[in-house]
DRENLUMDREN-842912 format. One record per residue: residue number from 1; residue in one letter; x, y, z of N, C-alpha, C in turn. Coordinates in steps of 0.1 Angstrom, whole numbers, plus 5000, padded with zeros to 4 digits. Each point is the difference from the previous one (the first is absolute). Layout:
SITE resi resn  nxx  nyy  nzz caxx cayy cazz  cxx  cyy  czz
SITE  NUM    A    X    Y    Z    X    Y    Z    X    Y    Z
...
***
This chain:
SITE resi resn  nxx  nyy  nzz caxx cayy cazz  cxx  cyy  czz
SITE    1    M 3558 2717 8020 4998 5013 5006 5008 5001 5013
SITE    2    T 5008 5009 5002 5008 5001 5012 4991 5003 5011
SITE    3    T 5006 4999 5013 4993 5003 5012 4997 5016 5000
SITE    4    L 5009 5008 4995 4998 5013 5000 4988 5004 4992
SITE    5    Q 4998 4994 4988 4989 5003 4991 4988 4994 5006
SITE    6    T 5000 4989 5007 4989 4994 5007 4995 5009 5011
SITE    7    T 5009 5006 5007 4996 5009 5012 4994 5012 4995
SITE    8    V 5006 5007 4989 4995 5012 4995 4986 4997 4993
SITE    9    T 4999 4988 4993 4987 4997 4994 4989 4999 5011
SITE   10    A 5004 4994 5011 4990 4998 5011 4996 5013 5006
SITE   11    M 5010 5011 5000 4997 5013 5005 4989 5007 4992
SITE   12    I 5000 4998 4987 4992 5008 4991 4985 4995 5000
SITE   13    P 4991 5009 5003 4986 4996 5000 4995 4996 4986
SITE   14    R 4992 4990 4999 4993 4996 4989 4985 5004 5001
SITE   15    P 4994 5003 4988 4986 5003 5001 4992 4988 5005
SITE   16    G 4992 5002 5010 4992 4989 5006 5007 4991 5009
SITE   17    A 5012 5001 5001 5008 4991 5008 5004 5008 5014
SITE   18    V 5002 4992 5010 5005 5005 5013 5015 5003 4999
SITE   19    T 5002 5012 5005 5015 5004 4999 5008 4993 5011
SITE   20    A 5013 4998 4997 5009 4994 5011 5004 5009 5010
SITE   21    V 4996 5013 4998 5005 5010 5010 4990 4999 5012
SITE   22    P 5004 4998 5012 4992 4999 5011 4994 5012 5005
SITE   23    G 4987 5001 5002 4993 5012 5005 4998 5010 4989
SITE   24    P 4991 5009 5003 4997 5010 4991 5011 5011 4999
SITE   25    N 5004 5003 4988 5010 5011 4998 5013 4997 5007
SITE   26    R 5004 4988 5001 5013 4997 5006 5010 5000 4989
SITE   27    F 5013 5004 5005 5011 5001 4991 5005 4987 4996
SITE   28    P 5001 4996 4987 5005 4987 4996 5015 4998 5004
SITE   29    V 5003 4988 5005 5013 4997 5004 5009 4999 4988
SITE   30    L 5012 5008 5000 5008 4999 4989 5008 4987 5001
SITE   31    P 5003 4993 4988 5006 4986 5001 5015 5001 5001
SITE   32    W 5006 5010 5004 5014 5001 5001 5004 5009 5011
SITE   33    K 5012 4998 5006 5005 5010 5011 5010 5008 4994
SITE   34    D 5009 4996 4991 5011 5008 4994 4996 5004 4986
SITE   35    P 4998 5013 4998 4994 5005 4986 5011 4997 4990
SITE   36    H 5013 4998 5003 5009 4998 4990 5001 4985 4995
SITE   37    S 4993 4992 5007 4998 4986 4996 4991 4997 4989
SITE   38    V 4991 5009 4997 4990 4998 4990 5006 5004 4986
SITE   39    S 4999 4990 4990 5005 5003 4987 4991 5010 4993
SITE   40    P 5005 5008 4990 4993 5009 4993 4987 4994 4992
SITE   41    E 5002 4987 4996 4988 4993 4994 4989 4998 5009
SITE   42    N 5003 4995 5013 4989 4998 5010 4995 5014 5004
SITE   43    L 5008 5010 5000 4995 5013 5004 4990 5006 4990
SITE   44    A 5003 4998 4988 4991 5004 4988 4987 4992 5001
SITE   45    L 5001 4987 5003 4989 4992 5001 4991 5004 5011
SITE   46    I 5006 5004 5011 4993 5004 5013 4993 5013 4996
SITE   47    I 5007 5010 4993 4993 5012 4997 4988 4998 4991
SITE   48    V 5001 4992 4990 4989 4997 4992 4988 4995 5007
SITE   49    Q 5003 4990 5010 4990 4994 5007 4993 5009 5010
SITE   50    L 5008 5009 5006 4995 5010 5009 4992 5010 4993
SITE   51    K 5004 5004 4988 4992 5010 4992 4986 4994 4996
SITE   52    Q 5000 4987 4997 4987 4993 4997 4991 5000 5013
SITE   53    A 5007 4997 5011 4992 5000 5013 4995 5014 5003
SITE   54    C 5007 5010 4997 4995 5013 5003 4989 5004 4990
SITE   55    V 4999 4995 4989 4989 5002 4990 4988 4992 5006
SITE   56    L 5002 4988 5005 4989 4993 5005 4994 5006 5013
SITE   57    E 5009 5005 5008 4995 5006 5013 5006 5014 5000
SITE   58    P 4994 5010 4994 5006 5013 5000 4999 5007 5013
SITE   59    K 4992 4996 5009 4998 5007 5013 5008 4993 5011
SITE   60    N 5009 4991 4996 5008 4993 5010 5014 5008 5002
SITE   61    A 5002 5008 5010 5011 5008 5002 5013 4991 5003
SITE   62    D 4998 4989 5005 5011 4991 5003 5007 4995 4987
SITE   63    L 4992 4997 4990 5006 4995 4987 5007 5011 4994
SITE   64    H 4994 5012 5000 5008 5012 4994 5013 5002 5008
SITE   65    T 4999 4999 5013 5013 5002 5008 5011 4989 4995
SITE   66    C 4995 4987 4999 5008 4989 4995 5007 5004 4986
SITE   67    L 4991 5005 4992 5005 5004 4986 5010 5012 5001
SITE   68    G 4997 5009 5010 5011 5011 5001 5012 4995 5005
SITE   69    I 5001 4990 5010 5012 4995 5005 5008 4993 4989
SITE   70    V 4992 4992 4992 5006 4991 4990 5007 5010 4989
SITE   71    H 4992 5011 4996 5006 5009 4991 5012 5007 5005
SITE   72    A 5001 5002 5014 5011 5006 5005 5012 4991 5000
SITE   73    M 4997 4986 5002 5011 4990 4999 5005 5000 4986
SITE   74    N 4992 5003 4990 5004 5000 4986 5006 5013 4995
SITE   75    Y 5002 5009 5010 5006 5013 4998 4991 5008 4991
SITE   76    D 4988 5000 5000 4990 5007 4992 4993 5010 5010
SITE   77    V 5006 5011 5002 4996 5009 5011 4987 5006 4997
SITE   78    Y 4998 5005 4988 4987 5007 4996 4988 4990 5002
SITE   79    R 5001 4988 4995 4989 4991 5001 4998 4996 5015
SITE   80    S 5010 4999 5007 5000 4997 5015 4993 5010 5007
SITE   81    M 5003 5013 4998 4994 5012 5006 4985 5000 4996
SITE   82    D 4997 4997 4986 4986 5000 4996 4991 4990 5008
SITE   83    A 5006 4988 5001 4993 4989 5007 4998 5003 5014
SITE   84    L 5010 5006 5007 4998 5003 5015 4991 5011 5002
SITE   85    E 5001 5010 4991 4990 5011 5001 4985 4995 4998
SITE   86    E 4998 4991 4991 4988 4994 4997 4995 4992 5013
SITE   87    A 5010 4993 5006 4996 4992 5012 4996 5011 5011
SITE   88    R 5006 5010 5002 4998 5010 5009 4986 5007 4998
SITE   89    S 4997 5002 4988 4987 5006 4996 4989 4990 5002
SITE   90    I 5001 4987 4998 4990 4991 5003 4997 4998 5015
SITE   91    D 5011 4999 5008 4998 4999 5014 5010 5009 5007
SITE   92    P 4995 5012 5004 5009 5010 5006 5005 4995 5014
SITE   93    G 4993 4990 5006 5005 4994 5013 5009 4988 4999
SITE   94    N 5005 4997 4988 5008 4988 4998 5016 5004 5004
SITE   95    F 5004 4994 5012 5013 5004 5004 5011 4996 4990
SITE   96    L 4999 4988 4995 5011 4995 4991 5001 5008 4988
SITE   97    A 4989 5004 4994 5001 5009 4988 5006 5013 5003
SITE   98    Q 4996 5006 5011 5006 5013 5004 5014 4999 5004
SITE   99    F 5004 4989 5007 5014 4998 5004 5009 4997 4988
SITE  100    K 4996 4992 4990 5008 4997 4989 5001 5013 4991
SITE  101    Y 4989 5008 4999 5001 5012 4992 5011 5009 5007
SITE  102    A 4999 5001 5013 5011 5009 5007 5014 4993 4998
SITE  103    E 5001 4987 5001 5013 4994 4997 5006 5003 4987
SITE  104    L 4990 4999 4990 5005 5003 4986 5005 5015 4999
SITE  105    L 4993 5009 5006 5005 5014 5000 5014 5001 5007
SITE  106    F 5001 4992 5011 5012 5000 5008 5012 4994 4991
SITE  107    R 4997 4990 4993 5011 4994 4992 5003 5009 4988
SITE  108    L 4991 5009 4995 5003 5009 4991 5006 5013 5005
SITE  109    R 5002 5000 5012 5006 5012 5007 4993 5012 5000
SITE  110    A 4987 4999 4999 4991 5012 5001 4996 5000 5015
SITE  111    L 5009 5004 5008 4999 4998 5015 4990 5008 5007
SITE  112    D 4997 5012 4995 4990 5009 5006 4986 4993 4998
SITE  113    R 4998 4996 4988 4987 4994 4997 4999 4986 5007
SITE  114    A 5011 4993 5001 4999 4986 5005 4998 5001 5015
SITE  115    E 5005 5011 5007 4997 5002 5013 4986 5003 5004
SITE  116    E 4993 5008 4990 4986 5002 5002 4991 4988 4998
SITE  117    E 5004 4992 4991 4992 4988 4996 5002 4990 5011
SITE  118    T 5013 4999 5006 5002 4990 5011 4992 5004 5013
SITE  119    H 5000 5014 5002 4991 5004 5012 4986 4995 4998
SITE  120    R 4995 5001 4988 4986 4994 4997 5000 4985 5003
SITE  121    A 5010 4993 4996 5001 4986 5002 5000 4997 5016
SITE  122    V 5006 5008 5007 5001 4999 5015 4986 5000 5006
SITE  123    E 4992 5010 4994 4986 5001 5005 4992 4988 4997
SITE  124    L 5003 4992 4989 4993 4989 4996 5005 4987 5006
SITE  125    A 5011 5001 5007 5006 4987 5007 4990 4994 5010
SITE  126    N 4999 4987 4999 4991 4993 5009 5007 4991 5009
SITE  127    S 5013 4997 4998 5007 4990 5008 5014 5006 5004
SITE  128    N 5007 4995 5009 5013 5004 5004 5009 4998 4989
SITE  129    W 4999 4989 4992 5009 4998 4989 4999 5011 4989
SITE  130    E 4988 5004 4997 4997 5010 4990 5006 5014 5005
SITE  131    L 4997 5002 5014 5005 5013 5005 5015 5000 5001
SITE  132    G 5006 4989 5003 5015 4999 5000 5006 5002 4986
SITE  133    Q 4994 4995 4990 5005 5002 4986 4998 5015 4996
SITE  134    T 4990 5006 5004 4999 5014 4996 5009 5009 5008
SITE  135    R 5002 4997 5012 5009 5007 5008 5015 4999 4995
SITE  136    H 5003 4988 4996 5014 4997 4995 5001 5008 4987
SITE  137    Q 4990 5000 4992 5001 5008 4987 5001 5015 5003
SITE  138    L 4993 5004 5009 5001 5014 5004 5014 5004 5005
SITE  139    S 5005 4992 5008 5013 5003 5006 5011 4999 4988
SITE  140    E 4999 4991 4991 5009 5001 4989 4998 5012 4990
SITE  141    I 4987 5004 4999 4998 5013 4992 5006 5011 5007
SITE  142    R 4999 5001 5013 5005 5012 5007 5016 4999 5000
SITE  143    R 5005 4988 5001 5014 4999 5000 5006 5005 4986
SITE  144    M 4993 4996 4990 5005 5004 4986 4998 5015 4998
SITE  145    K 4990 5005 5005 4998 5015 4999 5011 5007 5008
SITE  146    R 5003 4995 5011 5011 5007 5009 5014 4999 4992
SITE  147    E 5002 4989 4994 5013 4997 4992 4999 5008 4986
SITE  148    G 4988 5004 4996 5000 5006 4987 4999 4992 4988
SITE  149    T 4994 4987 5003 4999 4991 4990 4986 5000 4993
SITE  150    Q 4998 5011 4993 4987 5001 4993 5001 5009 4988
SITE  151    K 4991 4999 4992 4999 5008 4988 4998 5015 5004
SITE  152    P 5009 5009 4995 4998 5014 5004 4988 5006 4994
SITE  153    T 4993 5007 5007 4989 5008 4996 5005 5014 4996
SITE  154    F 4998 5005 4988 5005 5013 4997 4988 5009 4999
SITE  155    K 4999 5010 5009 4988 5009 5001 5002 5014 4996
SITE  156    K 5013 5003 4997 5004 5013 4997 4997 5004 4985
SITE  157    S 4998 5013 4998 4997 5004 4986 5013 5001 4992
SITE  158    L 5001 4998 4987 5012 5000 4992 5000 5013 4992
SITE  159    V 4991 5009 5002 4999 5013 4993 5012 5008 5001
SITE  160    I 5004 5003 5012 5012 5008 5003 5014 4995 4994
SITE  161    P 5002 4986 5002 5013 4995 4994 4999 5000 4985
SITE  162    V 4988 4997 4994 5000 5000 4985 5001 5015 4995
SITE  163    A 4994 5009 5006 5002 5014 4996 5014 5005 5001
SITE  164    A 5007 4997 5011 5014 5003 5002 5009 4994 4989
SITE  165    L 4997 4988 4998 5008 4993 4989 4998 5006 4986
SITE  166    S 4987 5003 4997 4997 5007 4988 5007 5014 4998
SITE  167    I 5000 5007 5011 5006 5013 4999 5015 4998 4999
SITE  168    L 5006 4991 5007 5014 4997 4999 5004 4996 4986
SITE  169    F 4992 4992 4994 5002 4995 4986 5000 5012 4991
SITE  170    L 4991 5009 5001 4998 5012 4991 5012 5009 5002
SITE  171    V 5005 5002 5013 5011 5009 5002 5013 4994 4993
SITE  172    V 5002 4987 5002 5012 4993 4994 4999 5001 4986
SITE  173    S 4988 4999 4994 4999 4999 4986 5003 5015 4994
SITE  174    F 4995 5010 5008 5002 5014 4996 5015 5003 5000
SITE  175    L 5007 4996 5011 5014 5002 5001 5008 4994 4989
SITE  176    Y 4996 4988 4997 5007 4993 4989 4998 5007 4986
SITE  177    M 4988 5005 4998 4998 5007 4988 5007 5013 4999
SITE  178    V 5001 5008 5012 5007 5012 5000 5015 4999 4998
SITE  179    N 5006 4990 5006 5014 4997 5000 5005 4993 4986
SITE  180    R 4992 4997 4992 5003 4993 4988 5004 5009 4989
***
C-alpha cells in the first residue's frame, strides 16, 4: 500500500474506531500539495473511500467538503457542487465548505453568484488566513468582472426580434412568389 493510500485510509473513519482527524469536525489533511501529481487511479480510490466515509458519517460536513474538492480535481463539476452544497446544508457555519463552493462558482465563471457566496465566506472567516483567501478571491472576481471575463447573462426578451424575422421571411416569400 502506498503512503498516499495509507494516509487516505487513516483519514476515513471506521465504525467504532477513533478517527485520525484531530478534534471534532476538523477538516482532514489532504495528502498532496499539487493536485496534478495525483494519478487518476489514486483519485478514483480516494473518491470511493470518501464516499464510504460520507455514508458512515453523513453529518460530517468536512468529509463532504473533501469529497467536493476531490470531485472538482476529477473535473466532475456536478458531483462536486452536490457534495459542497450538502456540506453547506449540514453545517452552514463551515468556512471551508462555503469558500470552496464559492471558488467552484468562480472557476465556472459564474462571477455574480461567486461574489455573493464569497461574501458569505468572508462572514464565516475566523482567522487572518481565511480572511486573506476570501479577500483575494473577491479581488479576482471583481477584476474579472471589470475585464468582462464572465458568462453573459441575457435578460432581454426575444419576442420582437423573432416577430420581425418572421415578418421579413413572409415578405420575402411573398415577393418571390409574385415575381415568379
